C-alpha positions in Angstrom: -49.8 79.3 7.3 -52.1 81.9 8.9 -49.3 82.5 11.5 -46.8 83.1 8.7 -49.2 85.4 6.9 -49.8 87.4 10.1 -46.0 87.6 10.7 -45.4 88.9 7.2 -48.2 91.5 7.6 -46.6 92.5 11.0 -43.2 93.1 9.5 -44.8 95.1 6.6 -46.6 97.3 9.1 -43.4 97.7 11.1 -41.4 98.6 8.0 -44.0 101.1 7.0 -44.0 102.5 10.6 -40.2 102.8 10.6 -39.9 104.4 7.2 -42.9 106.5 8.0 -41.0 108.1 10.9 -38.1 109.1 8.7 -40.5 110.4 6.1 -42.2 112.3 8.8 -38.9 114.1 9.7 -38.2 114.8 6.0 -41.7 116.2 5.5 -41.2 118.5 8.4 -37.9 119.7 6.9 -39.4 120.3 3.5 -42.7 121.9 4.4 -43.3 125.6 3.9 -43.9 126.7 7.5 -41.8 129.4 9.1 -38.4 128.6 10.5 -39.4 128.9 14.2 -42.4 126.6 13.7 -40.3 124.1 11.8 -37.6 124.1 14.5 -40.2 123.3 17.2 -41.6 120.5 15.1 -38.1 119.0 14.6 -37.3 119.3 18.3 -40.7 117.7 19.1 -40.0 114.9 16.6 -36.9 113.8 18.4 -38.4 114.2 21.8 -41.3 111.9 20.9 -39.5 109.3 18.9 -36.0 109.2 20.5 -36.8 106.2 22.7 -39.2 104.2 20.4 -37.3 104.4 17.2 -34.6 101.9 16.3 -30.9 102.9 16.7 -30.2 102.6 13.0 -33.2 104.8 12.0 -32.5 107.3 14.8 -28.9 107.7 13.5 -30.3 108.3 10.0 -32.7 110.9 11.3 -29.9 112.7 13.2 -27.9 112.6 10.0 -30.7 114.0 7.9 -31.5 116.7 10.5 -27.9 117.8 10.6 -27.5 118.0 6.8 -30.9 118.8 5.4 -32.1 121.3 7.9 -29.4 122.7 10.2 -26.5 122.9 7.7 -28.6 124.1 4.8 -30.3 126.6 6.9 -26.9 127.9 8.1 -25.8 128.3 4.5 -28.9 130.5 3.9 -29.1 132.4 7.1 -25.6 132.3 8.6 -26.7 131.7 12.2 -24.0 130.2 14.3 -26.5 128.1 16.3 -27.4 126.2 13.1 -23.9 125.1 12.2 -23.4 124.1 15.9 -26.6 122.0 15.7 -25.5 120.5 12.4 -22.2 119.4 14.0 -24.0 118.1 17.2 -26.6 116.1 15.3 -24.0 114.6 13.0 -21.8 113.6 16.0 -24.9 111.9 17.6 -25.5 110.0 14.3 -21.9 108.8 14.3 -21.9 107.7 17.9 -24.9 105.5 17.2 -23.6 104.1 13.9 -20.2 103.2 15.3 -22.0 100.9 17.8 -24.1 99.0 15.2 -23.0 95.7 13.8 -24.5 96.2 10.3 -25.2 99.4 8.4 -26.3 100.2 4.9 -23.2 100.6 2.6 -21.7 104.1 2.8 -23.9 105.2 5.7 -21.1 105.5 8.2 -18.8 107.2 5.8 -21.4 109.8 4.8 -21.8 110.9 8.4 -18.0 110.9 8.9 -17.5 113.0 5.8 -20.3 115.4 6.8 -18.8 115.9 10.2 -15.5 116.9 8.7 -17.2 119.1 6.2 -19.3 120.9 8.8 -16.3 121.4 11.1 -14.3 122.8 8.2 -17.2 125.2 7.3 -17.2 126.4 10.9 -13.4 127.1 10.6 -12.7 124.4 13.2 -9.8 123.2 11.0 -8.0 120.9 13.4 -11.2 119.2 14.5 -12.1 118.8 10.8 -8.7 117.1 10.2 -9.4 114.7 13.1 -12.8 113.8 11.6 -11.5 113.2 8.1 -8.6 111.1 9.5 -11.3 109.0 11.3 -12.9 108.4 7.9 -9.6 107.5 6.2 -8.8 105.1 9.1 -12.1 103.4 9.7 -14.1 103.9 6.4 -14.7 101.2 3.8 -16.1 103.3 1.0 -13.2 104.1 -1.3 -14.8 107.1 -2.9 -15.5 108.8 0.5 -11.9 108.0 1.6 -10.7 109.6 -1.6 -12.8 112.7 -0.9 -11.5 112.8 2.7 -7.9 112.6 1.5 -8.5 115.6 -0.8 -10.1 117.6 2.0 -7.3 116.7 4.3 -4.7 117.8 1.7 -6.4 121.2 1.4 -6.7 121.6 5.2 -3.1 120.7 5.8 -2.1 123.2 3.1 -4.3 125.8 4.7 -2.7 125.4 8.2 0.9 125.4 6.7 1.6 121.6 6.9 2.6 121.5 3.2 4.4 118.2 3.2 1.5 116.5 5.0 -0.8 117.9 2.3 1.5 116.4 -0.4 1.3 113.1 1.4 -2.5 113.2 1.4 -2.5 113.9 -2.4 -0.1 111.1 -3.0 -2.3 108.8 -1.0 -5.3 109.9 -3.1 -3.3 109.1 -6.3 -2.3 105.6 -5.0 -5.9 104.8 -3.9 -7.1 106.0 -7.3 -4.9 103.4 -9.1 -6.5 100.6 -7.1 -10.1 101.3 -8.2 -12.1 99.9 -11.0 -15.1 101.3 -13.0 -13.9 104.8 -12.9 -16.0 107.5 -14.4 -15.0 110.7 -16.2 -15.6 112.7 -13.0 -13.1 110.5 -11.1 -10.5 111.1 -13.8 -11.0 114.8 -13.8 -10.7 114.8 -10.0 -7.3 113.2 -10.4 -6.2 116.0 -12.7 -7.3 118.4 -10.0 -5.1 116.7 -7.5 -2.1 117.1 -9.7 -2.8 120.8 -10.0 -3.2 121.1 -6.2 0.2 119.5 -5.8 1.7 121.9 -8.3 0.2 124.8 -6.3 1.8 123.5 -3.1 5.2 123.1 -4.7 4.8 126.7 -5.9 4.2 127.8 -2.2 7.2 125.8 -1.1 9.4 127.6 -3.6 9.1 128.2 -7.4 12.8 128.0 -7.9 13.6 125.0 -5.7 10.6 122.9 -6.9 10.3 124.0 -10.5 10.7 120.4 -11.7 8.0 119.2 -9.4 5.7 121.9 -10.5 6.2 121.1 -14.2 5.9 117.4 -13.6 2.5 117.7 -11.9 1.2 120.2 -14.5 2.2 117.8 -17.3 0.3 115.0 -15.5 -2.8 117.1 -15.2 -2.5 118.2 -18.9 -2.2 114.7 -20.1 -5.4 113.6 -18.2 -7.4 116.6 -19.4 -6.4 116.1 -23.0 -7.3 112.4 -22.9 -10.8 113.3 -21.6 -11.4 116.1 -24.1 -12.2 118.3 -21.1 -13.1 122.0 -21.4 -10.0 123.5 -19.9 -10.7 127.2 -19.1 -10.6 126.7 -15.3 -7.5 124.5 -15.7 -5.8 127.1 -17.8 -6.6 129.8 -15.2 -4.8 127.7 -12.5 -1.8 127.0 -14.7 -1.4 130.6 -15.8 -1.6 131.7 -12.1 1.2 129.2 -11.2 3.3 130.4 -14.1 2.8 134.0 -13.1 4.0 133.1 -9.6 7.1 131.4 -11.0 8.0 134.4 -13.1 7.5 136.7 -10.1 9.7 134.7 -7.9 12.4 134.5 -10.6 12.2 138.3 -11.0 10.9 138.1 -14.6 8.2 140.6 -13.9 7.1 141.4 -17.4 6.3 137.7 -18.1 4.6 137.5 -14.7 2.2 140.4 -15.7 1.6 138.7 -19.0 0.4 135.4 -17.4 -1.7 137.2 -14.8 -3.4 139.2 -17.6 -4.2 135.8 -19.3 -6.0 134.8 -16.1 -8.0 138.1 -16.1 -9.2 137.4 -19.6 -11.2 134.5 -18.3 -12.1 136.2 -15.0 -15.8 135.6 -15.6 -15.2 132.1 -14.3 -13.8 133.3 -11.0 -15.7 134.2 -7.8 -15.0 137.4 -5.9 -12.3 136.0 -3.6 -10.3 134.5 -6.5 -10.7 137.7 -8.5 -9.3 139.6 -5.5 -6.4 137.1 -5.4 -5.6 137.7 -9.1 -5.6 141.5 -8.9 -3.4 141.2 -5.8 -1.0 138.9 -7.6 -0.7 141.2 -10.6 0.0 144.2 -8.4 3.3 142.6 -7.1 5.3 142.5 -10.4 3.9 145.9 -11.2 5.2 147.2 -7.9 8.6 145.6 -8.6 8.6 147.4 -12.0 8.0 150.6 -10.0 4.6 151.0 -11.8 3.1 152.2 -8.4 -0.1 153.8 -9.8 -1.1 150.7 -11.7 -0.2 148.5 -8.7 -2.3 150.6 -6.3 -5.2 150.5 -8.8 -5.2 146.7 -8.9 -4.9 146.4 -5.2 -7.9 148.7 -4.8 -9.8 146.3 -7.2 -8.7 143.4 -5.1 -10.1 145.0 -2.0 -13.3 145.9 -3.7 -13.9 142.3 -4.7 -13.1 141.0 -1.2 -12.6 143.5 1.6 -11.8 140.7 4.0 -8.8 139.4 2.0 -5.7 140.6 3.9 -2.8 140.3 1.4 -3.6 143.5 -0.6 -3.2 145.6 2.6 0.4 144.3 3.1 1.2 145.0 -0.6 -0.2 148.6 -0.2 2.1 148.9 2.8 5.1 147.9 0.6 4.2 150.6 -1.9 3.8 153.3 0.7 7.1 152.2 2.3 8.9 152.5 -1.1 7.4 156.0 -1.4 8.7 156.9 2.1 5.1 157.4 3.3 5.7 155.5 6.6 2.5 156.4 8.4 0.3 154.9 5.6 2.6 152.0 5.3 2.3 151.1 9.0 -1.4 151.6 8.9 -1.8 149.1 6.0 0.6 146.5 7.5 -1.4 146.7 10.7 -4.7 146.3 8.8 -3.3 143.2 7.1 -2.5 141.8 10.6 -5.8 142.7 12.1 -7.8 141.4 9.1 -6.1 138.1 9.7 -6.8 137.9 13.4 -9.9 139.9 14.5 -11.5 142.4 12.1 -13.4 144.0 15.0 -10.2 145.4 16.6 -9.1 149.0 16.1 -6.3 149.6 13.7 -3.5 151.1 15.8 -0.1 150.7 14.1 1.7 151.0 17.4 -0.1 148.0 18.9 0.4 144.2 18.3 -2.1 141.4 18.9 -1.3 138.9 21.7 0.1 135.5 20.8 -3.1 134.0 22.2 -5.0 135.8 19.4 -2.5 134.6 16.8 -3.0 131.0 17.9 -6.7 131.3 17.1 -6.1 132.9 13.7 -7.1 130.7 10.7 -4.6 132.0 8.1 -1.4 131.9 10.1 0.8 131.4 7.0 -0.3 134.8 5.6 -0.3 136.3 9.0 3.4 135.5 9.5 4.2 137.4 6.3 2.2 140.4 7.4 4.0 140.6 10.8 7.5 140.2 9.3 6.7 142.8 6.7 5.7 145.2 9.5 8.8 144.4 11.5 11.1 145.1 8.5 9.1 148.4 7.9 9.9 149.6 11.4 13.6 148.9 10.6 13.3 151.0 7.4 11.6 153.7 9.3 14.6 153.9 11.7 17.0 154.1 8.7 15.0 157.1 7.5 14.9 159.1 10.7 17.2 157.3 13.2 14.5 157.2 15.8 15.3 154.4 18.3 11.6 154.0 19.1 11.2 152.5 15.7 13.9 149.9 16.5 12.1 149.0 19.7 8.9 148.5 17.8 10.8 146.4 15.3 12.2 144.2 18.0 8.7 143.7 19.6 7.3 142.8 16.2 10.1 140.3 15.3 9.6 138.7 18.8 5.9 138.2 18.0 6.8 136.7 14.5 9.2 134.3 16.3 6.3 133.1 18.5 4.1 132.6 15.5 6.8 130.5 13.7 6.8 128.3 16.8 3.0 127.9 16.5 3.2 127.0 12.8 6.1 124.5 13.4 4.4 122.8 16.3 1.1 122.5 14.4 3.0 120.8 11.5 3.2 117.1 11.9 5.4 116.3 8.9 9.2 116.7 9.5 9.7 118.3 6.1 7.1 120.9 6.9 8.8 121.7 10.2 12.0 122.2 8.2 10.2 124.5 5.8 9.0 126.7 8.7 12.5 126.7 10.2 13.9 128.0 6.9 11.1 130.6 6.8 12.0 131.8 10.2 15.8 132.0 9.5 15.6 135.3 7.7 13.6 137.0 10.4 16.1 135.9 13.0 19.0 137.6 11.1 16.9 140.8 10.9 16.1 140.6 14.6 19.8 140.3 15.4 20.4 143.4 13.2 17.9 145.3 15.3 19.6 144.0 18.5 23.0 145.2 17.1 21.6 148.7 16.4 20.2 148.8 19.9 23.3 147.3 21.5 21.4 144.5 23.1 23.7 141.4 23.0 21.5 139.4 25.4 18.5 139.7 23.1 20.8 138.8 20.2 21.9 135.7 22.0 18.2 134.6 22.2 17.6 135.1 18.4 20.9 133.4 17.5 19.9 130.4 19.6 16.4 130.4 18.0 18.1 130.2 14.6 20.1 127.0 15.4 19.1 123.3 15.4 15.7 123.8 17.0 14.3 120.5 15.7 17.2 118.6 17.3 16.4 120.5 20.5 12.7 119.4 20.0 13.8 115.8 19.9 15.8 116.1 23.2 12.9 117.9 24.8 10.6 115.0 23.9 13.0 112.6 25.5 13.1 114.7 28.7 9.3 114.9 28.7 9.2 111.0 28.7 11.5 110.9 31.8 9.6 113.7 33.6 6.1 112.1 33.0 7.5 108.6 33.5 5.9 107.5 30.2 5.4 103.6 30.3 8.3 101.8 28.7 6.1 99.9 26.3 4.6 103.2 25.0 8.1 104.6 24.5 9.2 101.5 22.6 6.0 101.6 20.5 6.6 105.2 19.5 10.2 104.4 18.6 9.2 101.4 16.5 6.6 103.5 14.6 9.1 106.3 13.9 11.7 103.7 12.8 9.2 102.1 10.4 8.6 105.5 8.7 12.3 106.4 8.4 13.3 103.0 7.0 10.4 103.0 4.5 11.3 106.4 3.3 15.0 105.4 2.9 13.9 102.3 0.9 11.8 104.5 -1.4 14.4 107.2 -1.9 17.2 104.8 -2.7 15.2 102.2 -4.6 16.4 101.1 -8.0 13.0 99.9 -9.2 11.6 101.6 -12.2 8.0 100.3 -12.6 5.3 102.6 -11.4 3.6 99.7 -9.6 6.7 98.9 -7.5 7.3 102.6 -6.7 3.6 102.9 -5.8 3.9 99.9 -3.4 6.9 101.5 -1.7 5.0 104.8 -1.4 1.9 103.0 0.0 4.1 101.5 2.8 5.4 105.0 3.7 1.8 106.3 3.9 0.6 103.3 5.9 3.4 103.8 8.5 2.7 107.5 8.7 -1.0 106.9 9.3 -0.2 104.5 12.1 2.1 107.0 13.7 -0.5 109.8 13.5 -3.1 107.6 15.1 -0.7 106.6 17.8 0.4 110.2 18.6 -3.2 111.3 18.7 -4.1 108.6 21.2 -0.9 109.4 23.1 -1.9 113.1 23.4 -5.3 112.1 24.8 -3.9 109.5 27.2 -0.9 111.5 28.4 -1.7 115.2 28.0 1.2 116.3 30.3 3.7 114.5 28.1 2.1 116.2 25.0 2.4 119.6 26.7 6.0 119.2 27.9 7.4 117.9 24.7 6.4 121.1 22.8 8.3 123.3 25.2 11.8 123.5 23.8 13.7 125.5 26.4 16.0 128.0 25.0 18.9 128.4 27.4 18.6 131.8 29.2 21.5 134.2 28.9 22.1 134.1 32.6 22.3 130.3 32.8 24.4 130.3 29.6 27.1 132.5 31.3 26.8 130.7 34.6 27.3 127.2 33.0 29.6 127.8 30.0 31.6 131.0 30.5 34.6 131.2 32.9 38.0 132.8 33.0 39.4 130.3 30.4 36.1 129.3 28.6 34.5 131.6 26.0 31.8 131.2 23.3 31.8 132.6 19.8 28.4 132.6 18.0 27.5 133.6 14.4 24.4 134.3 12.5 24.8 134.6 8.7 22.9 134.6 5.4 23.6 135.7 1.9 23.2 139.4 2.7 24.3 140.0 6.3 26.0 138.5 9.3 26.9 139.1 12.9 29.2 137.6 15.6 28.8 137.5 19.3 31.8 136.7 21.6 30.9 136.1 25.3 33.7 136.1 27.8 33.7 136.3 31.6 34.5 140.0 31.7 32.5 141.3 28.7 30.7 140.7 25.5 31.7 141.7 22.0 28.9 142.1 19.4 30.2 142.8 15.9 29.0 143.0 12.3 30.5 140.9 9.5 31.3 143.4 6.7 30.5 142.6 3.1 28.6 139.4 3.8 28.0 138.7 0.1 31.8 138.8 -0.7 32.6 137.0 2.5 30.4 134.0 1.5 32.0 133.8 -1.9 35.4 133.9 -0.4 34.5 131.1 2.1 33.5 128.9 -0.8 36.9 129.5 -2.5 38.6 128.9 0.8 36.9 125.5 1.2 38.1 124.5 -2.3 41.7 125.2 -1.2 41.2 123.5 2.1 40.0 120.3 0.6 42.9 120.1 -1.8 45.5 117.5 -0.7 47.9 118.5 -3.6 48.7 122.1 -2.9 52.3 123.0 -3.7 54.4 125.4 -1.6 53.4 128.5 -3.7 49.7 127.5 -3.5 50.0 126.9 0.3 51.6 130.4 0.6 48.7 131.9 -1.3 46.2 129.9 0.8 47.8 131.3 4.0 47.3 134.9 2.9 43.8 134.3 1.7 42.9 132.4 4.9 44.4 135.2 7.1 42.3 137.8 5.3 39.1 135.9 5.9 40.0 135.2 9.5 40.3 139.0 10.2 36.8 139.5 8.8 35.3 136.7 10.9 37.4 137.3 14.0 38.4 141.0 14.3 41.6 141.8 16.2 39.9 142.8 19.5 37.8 139.6 19.4 40.9 137.5 18.7 42.7 139.1 21.6 39.9 138.2 24.0 39.7 134.5 22.9 43.3 133.7 22.2 44.6 130.9 24.5 41.1 130.1 25.8 38.9 127.1 25.5 36.7 128.2 22.7 33.2 126.9 21.7 32.1 128.0 18.3 28.4 128.0 17.1 28.8 128.5 13.4 26.0 129.3 11.0 25.1 128.8 7.3 28.2 128.3 5.2 30.5 128.7 8.2 29.4 125.2 9.2 31.6 123.8 6.4 34.8 125.5 7.6 37.1 124.2 10.4 38.2 127.4 12.2 41.3 125.7 13.5 42.7 125.9 9.9 42.6 129.7 9.7 45.9 131.4 9.5 46.2 133.9 12.4 49.8 135.0 11.5 51.3 134.8 8.1 55.0 135.3 8.6 55.6 132.5 9.3 52.2 130.8 9.1 50.6 130.1 12.4 47.2 128.4 12.6 44.3 129.2 14.9 44.5 125.7 16.5 48.0 126.4 17.7 46.9 128.9 20.3 43.2 128.1 20.9 41.4 124.9 21.9 38.3 124.6 19.7 35.1 122.6 19.8 31.8 123.2 18.0 28.1 123.0 19.0 24.8 123.2 17.1 23.5 125.6 19.7 24.2 126.2 23.4 20.6 125.3 24.2 21.0 121.9 22.5 24.4 121.3 24.2 22.8 122.0 27.5 19.7 119.9 26.9 21.8 116.9 25.8 23.7 117.0 29.1 20.5 116.2 31.0 19.7 113.0 29.1 20.4 109.8 31.1 22.8 107.3 29.6 23.6 103.8 30.8 25.9 102.2 28.3 27.1 98.7 29.3 30.2 98.5 27.2 33.3 100.6 26.5 34.5 100.7 22.9 33.0 99.4 19.6 35.2 100.1 16.6 34.4 99.2 13.0 36.7 99.1 9.9 35.4 97.3 6.8 38.7 97.9 5.0 37.4 96.2 1.8 34.3 97.3 -0.1 34.2 95.0 -3.1 30.4 94.7 -3.3 30.0 98.5 -3.1 32.7 99.3 -5.7 34.6 101.5 -3.3 38.4 101.5 -2.9 40.1 99.8 0.0 41.1 101.7 3.1 44.4 99.9 4.0 45.2 102.0 7.1 41.7 101.9 8.6 42.2 98.5 10.2 45.5 99.5 11.8 43.7 102.7 13.0 41.1 100.9 15.1 43.6 98.4 16.4 45.6 101.3 17.8 42.4 102.7 19.3 41.7 99.3 20.9 45.1 99.3 22.6 44.3 102.6 24.2 40.6 102.0 25.0 40.0 98.3 25.2 36.8 97.1 23.6 35.4 95.2 20.6 36.4 95.7 17.0 34.9 94.5 13.7 37.2 94.1 10.7 36.6 93.1 7.0 33.6 90.8 6.5 32.6 91.1 10.2 32.0 94.8 9.7 28.5 94.5 8.3 25.7 96.9 8.5 23.4 94.6 10.4 26.1 93.7 12.9 26.7 97.4 13.6 23.0 98.2 14.0 22.5 95.3 16.4 25.5 96.1 18.6 26.5 99.8 18.7 23.6 101.0 20.9 25.2 99.6 24.1 28.6 101.2 23.8 30.1 104.4 25.4 32.5 105.0 22.5 31.7 104.2 18.9 34.4 104.5 16.2 33.8 104.1 12.5 36.8 104.1 10.1 35.3 103.8 6.7 34.0 105.5 3.6 31.2 108.1 3.7 29.7 110.7 1.3 26.6 112.4 0.1 24.5 110.5 -2.4 22.8 111.7 -5.6 19.7 112.7 -3.7 21.8 114.6 -1.2 21.2 111.7 1.2 24.4 111.1 3.3 25.6 107.5 3.7 28.3 105.6 5.5 29.7 102.3 4.2 30.0 98.9 5.8 31.6 95.8 4.2 28.2 94.8 2.6 26.0 97.8 2.4 25.6 101.6 2.9 23.7 103.0 5.8 21.8 106.2 5.0 20.9 109.2 7.2 17.3 108.2 7.8 18.5 104.7 8.9 20.7 106.4 11.5 17.8 108.4 12.6 15.9 105.1 13.0 18.5 103.8 15.6 19.2 104.6 19.2 22.6 104.9 20.9 24.0 105.8 24.3 27.4 107.0 23.2 29.4 109.6 25.0 31.3 109.9 21.8 30.9 108.8 18.2 34.0 109.1 16.0 33.3 109.2 12.3 36.8 108.8 10.8 35.4 108.9 7.3 34.9 111.4 4.5 32.3 114.3 4.6 30.5 113.1 7.7 29.7 116.7 8.7 28.5 117.6 5.2 24.9 117.5 4.0 22.2 119.7 2.6 22.2 123.0 4.3 18.9 124.0 5.8 18.7 127.6 7.0 17.9 127.7 10.7 18.8 124.0 11.2 22.2 123.4 9.7 23.7 120.6 7.6 21.6 117.4 7.3 24.7 115.4 7.9 25.7 112.0 9.3 27.0 113.7 12.4 23.5 115.2 12.9 22.1 111.7 12.5 24.2 110.3 15.3 23.3 113.2 17.6 19.6 112.6 16.8 19.9 108.9 17.7 21.5 109.7 21.1 25.2 110.6 20.9 26.5 113.2 23.3 29.4 114.2 21.1 30.6 113.5 17.6 34.0 113.7 15.9 33.3 114.1 12.2 34.9 115.3 9.0 34.3 118.3 6.7 35.7 116.7 3.5 37.4 113.6 2.1 40.1 112.6 4.6 43.4 111.0 3.9 43.6 107.4 5.2 47.1 107.6 6.6 46.9 111.0 8.2 43.6 110.0 9.8 45.2 107.0 11.4 48.0 109.2 12.8 45.6 111.9 14.1 43.2 109.4 15.7 46.0 107.5 17.5 47.3 110.8 19.0 43.7 111.9 19.8 42.9 108.8 21.8 46.2 108.8 23.6 45.4 112.3 24.8 41.9 111.3 25.8 43.3 108.4 27.9 45.4 110.9 29.9 42.3 112.8 30.9 42.2 115.5 28.3 38.9 117.0 27.1 37.9 116.0 23.6 38.8 119.4 22.2 42.1 119.5 24.1 42.9 116.0 22.7 42.1 117.1 19.2 44.2 120.2 19.6 47.2 118.2 20.7 46.7 115.7 17.8 46.5 118.5 15.2 49.4 120.6 16.7 51.6 117.6 16.9 50.8 116.8 13.2 51.5 120.4 12.2 54.8 120.5 14.0 55.9 117.1 12.6 55.2 118.1 9.0 55.6 121.9 9.1 58.9 121.8 7.1 57.4 119.5 4.5 54.7 122.1 3.6 51.8 119.7 4.2 48.4 121.2 3.1 45.8 121.8 5.9 43.6 119.3 4.1 45.6 116.5 5.7 45.0 117.5 9.3 42.1 120.0 9.7 39.0 118.1 8.4 38.2 116.4 11.7 36.3 118.5 14.2 34.8 117.9 17.7 31.1 118.7 18.1 29.1 118.7 21.3 29.9 117.6 24.9 33.5 118.1 25.9 33.7 116.1 29.1 36.9 114.0 29.6 36.1 110.4 28.9 37.9 109.1 31.9 35.5 110.9 34.3 32.5 108.9 33.1 30.8 106.7 35.7 31.5 103.1 35.5 34.5 103.2 33.2 38.2 104.0 33.4 40.7 104.6 30.5 43.2 101.9 29.7 46.1 103.8 31.3 44.1 104.0 34.5 43.5 100.2 34.5 47.3 99.7 34.1 48.1 102.0 37.0 45.4 100.4 39.1 46.8 96.9 38.3 50.3 98.0 39.3 49.0 99.4 42.6 47.1 96.3 43.4 50.2 94.2 42.6 52.3 96.3 44.9 49.7 96.2 47.7 49.3 92.4 47.3 53.1 92.0 47.5 53.5 94.0 50.7 50.5 92.3 52.3 52.0 88.9 51.4 55.4 89.9 52.8 53.8 91.2 56.1 51.8 87.9 56.4 55.0 85.9 56.0 56.8 88.0 58.7 53.9 87.4 61.1 54.1 83.7 60.7 
């Protein structure tokens, strides 16, 4: 009994000693001695107790010192050494806590959260993201995980990864639904998340995402009303968003009205947010040409926060409008410098180095400042025709291009990458305009390439990086499986018919889970294989010299376009010279192309309508291909790199002579490419297909409610006669059978239905189910050629800078070297006829574009007198590699096999005959 009593007393003394040590540290922190004295005491405390104190208590002491002394002291004094120590001590606390078997509830999560918060405070944003991700991954405290998701959302928004931010907020909402015993504060935080989502959608585009904005604001309103919450701050946020919407929709009076409503409650705002409101209200005032009031509000914005860069850009816009170019350039430069390094001198003729831009914290605003300055140099040239201004404009656009690359590479979410690609598209067109004015076709080639399919090129670059670094096979497979899981989960969510919120929430949760797993995997991959991580980010744009050397010859030429709603340019490269030309009246041209497409897709044109089409088509052709350009490419092997709405038009259907009608395809062999850089990169990817042909024709689609394609079966049977292989017909043509088999074939042929769904999600049909674009992305193939003999397989949502999100793009993404696809709904019977002719020409050694030319010209000649509309023969186009199929290693076309068989028979006959003679 005495022993037990002594043991109890011992533990009481030990507990007192342990707690006493932590209390000792807290007493040092809270005493009133000077900072230097206190600092020495804290250092001495750890020096004395570091070895004797228990690991758990030492971790708590490190945690307390980081938060209660170093961080709080940094907040008061602003000394960099203090925030460095706060981070260092918190990291030490975490290192210890992660090794302990048991901890007090929430202890680990508090240190994790503090580390992220301190790093964020020190503007180490990407380190902060990593720290918060660690908490989300390994933490158990749901409240701290919630807070981390919110912080991650705001950080991703800040660095421009907007869709990743939306993912984090969605994760917050889903986690919220799983919790019990929620307090009013938790409910109000949820309302805040909905407002944050609305603000991000506003940044993405007030027009495009107006429904998303309204939906999230309604959700926030509903919560706040149910909680009887005082709503002044909430109303401020909503009115700001409304003002932004009206500004973007050019309803400037209404925009001013809503911003003024925000200013009525300005007492609730801090200096930075006041600066932002005065800056915002200046924009519609400027658009209304109320320059004096706009300048007055911009001066107020600067007075409230001189470090806020946006007002300087807006001042630049006002001075530019007033033709005061010197002051305009000064303010644009100040906006740039204020976003990079406020210590630098403001010299409008200078630009910061890309290395400085990479370290900038507000890259999204910085990009706007740089593009604004580049456009201002162009306006300056228009004013005085000084070519030096054009040279400055080109240098500035080049820097903006590099920054877009940084923003895109730092974005981890595919949709965010697409967003930055679209943001960059407008600057590339302006850069080409500068190149045109300076007569610099080689530089224009670069910017045109930068404007095309860069994300596809990124995928190919990643594949090349795997080969160069010899990434282990199991790592490659794991990466593929994780990507596949995300794509399939997203497709299931997008096309799900479930209505209940719980079911939708479950589907969303699966998407988030797969994305989290992929992020953790890629982070570890970057650490374990840094050379792979470095190489996969280096998308190599084909140099102009290599481009001419590889793809231009006496009979091979390339015609490239860059086009948007307002302007467009063309670049024809031949062996002898280059023609760089401007597309006149781009706005009217785009409208006419839309009308032309409507005629092209009409199978029922009568003779008079065909005659009208011929004239209309000829007029547009002369705009797109001026006479001198046509003379240089006529009769050549032509590669076309279309852009924007031109991606929806088959150039072979253009009428080049109207009396009688002669089509472009009749004198020019045509193929298409997403970009020359992508075409070149695909040529370097190793393929080892084991089988020749895999052709699929479901014919019947009863379960999908689609009409039968009675000629499709005969089509693939004809193809099989020319290129022997395996075919799947009727009930054998299932989606799962296709997915399981097509990856091993050199030629893949699909004769079926395809279209764009309600969500602009392209699909292709099998006998039992539809296969959506994301599901194609989630596959791998080794095909030299994929033929999509189906409707609308080159059609999809147009993304500026990337192109159509089509089924053709999906098969390229999953590995195909070339794709034959359609630009509208094809006619079953004519497709069969064209495909048979196409494959026959391929079997004789023709290139894909030559084979397609023969098929189309034969069809035109056969039905010319019947006045067949171009809709019947021109929808199918060849995209990508143009190598003859018979030259591929390991395979021979059917005709070659027959010839070889005959030769072997003859040789065997003569050998047998000679043997008999010798007997």
